[in-house]
Structure formats: structure tokens, C-alpha cells
C-alpha positions in Angstrom: 0.0 0.0 0.0 1.3 3.4 -0.9 1.5 6.1 1.8 1.7 9.8 1.7 2.9 12.2 4.3 0.5 15.0 5.0 -0.1 17.8 7.5 -3.3 18.2 9.4 -4.7 21.0 11.5 -6.7 19.9 14.5 -8.1 21.3 17.7 -5.6 21.1 20.6 -8.0 19.2 22.8 -8.5 16.6 20.2 -4.7 16.2 19.7 -4.2 15.9 23.5 -6.8 13.2 23.6 -5.1 11.3 20.9 -1.7 11.8 22.4 -2.9 10.4 25.7 -4.5 7.4 23.9 -1.3 6.7 22.0 0.7 6.8 25.3 -1.8 4.4 26.9 -1.4 2.0 24.0 2.3 2.4 23.8 2.3 3.6 20.2 3.3 6.8 18.5 0.7 9.5 17.7 1.4 8.9 14.0 0.5 5.2 14.3 -2.7 6.0 16.2 -3.7 8.6 13.6 -3.0 6.1 10.8 -5.2 3.5 12.4 -7.9 6.1 13.1 -7.8 7.3 9.4 -7.9 3.8 8.1 -11.0 2.9 10.3 -12.8 6.1 9.2 -12.0 5.4 5.5 -13.2 1.8 5.7 -16.5 3.1 7.3 -17.0 5.6 4.5 -16.3 3.0 1.8 -18.7 0.6 3.4 -21.4 3.3 3.5 -21.1 3.8 -0.2 -21.8 0.2 -1.1 -25.0 -0.3 -3.2 -27.9 -1.5 -1.2 -30.4 -4.0 -2.6 -34.1 -3.7 -1.7 -36.8 -6.3 -1.9 -40.4 -5.2 -2.7 -43.6 -7.0 -3.3 -46.1 -5.7 -5.8 -49.1 -8.0 -5.2 -48.2 -10.2 -8.1 -47.1 -7.3 -10.3 -43.6 -6.0 -10.7 -42.4 -3.1 -8.6 -41.2 -1.4 -11.8 -44.7 -1.6 -13.3 -46.3 -0.2 -10.1 -43.9 2.7 -10.0 -44.8 3.7 -13.5 -48.5 3.5 -12.8 -48.3 5.8 -9.7 -45.2 8.0 -10.1 -46.3 10.3 -7.3 -46.4 7.7 -4.6 -42.9 8.3 -3.3 -43.6 12.0 -3.1 -46.8 11.4 -1.0 -44.9 8.9 1.2 -46.9 5.8 0.0 
């Protein structure tokens, strides 16, 4: 995996919290920040995955029902 060095600006309180956590774990602040960024990036990627829905149209296709009553989503049906 390629890495890139970067500079971030953060609130001092947030940095102190992370420094304390890094000390508690016995790792560097940089290591803790890498882990935190990786976790957040994984969360964001997972949130963008396509979702599949299942619908029932009473024997008719959901596509057909959506064409017949196009305003149903706007009404909240």
C-alpha cells in the first residue's frame, strides 16, 4: 500500500486526547492517527456500497407499479 505524508490542523483538545491514547497503547501518535484514518476510510467505503431492496407488488412488478403511480414516493406511500 502506498502512503503519503501530510499535515493536518486539529483542535488542541483533540490532539491531546489522541496523544494520551497513544501513550496508553504504547504507540506513536502517528501510528494512532494512521489507524484512526484507516478505520474512518473503511467506514466511509462501506457506507457507499450499493444497497439492494426487496419489494412486493401484489403479483405485479415493482417497476410496473412505480410507472402507474409515479407520485407515490412524493406522497410517502
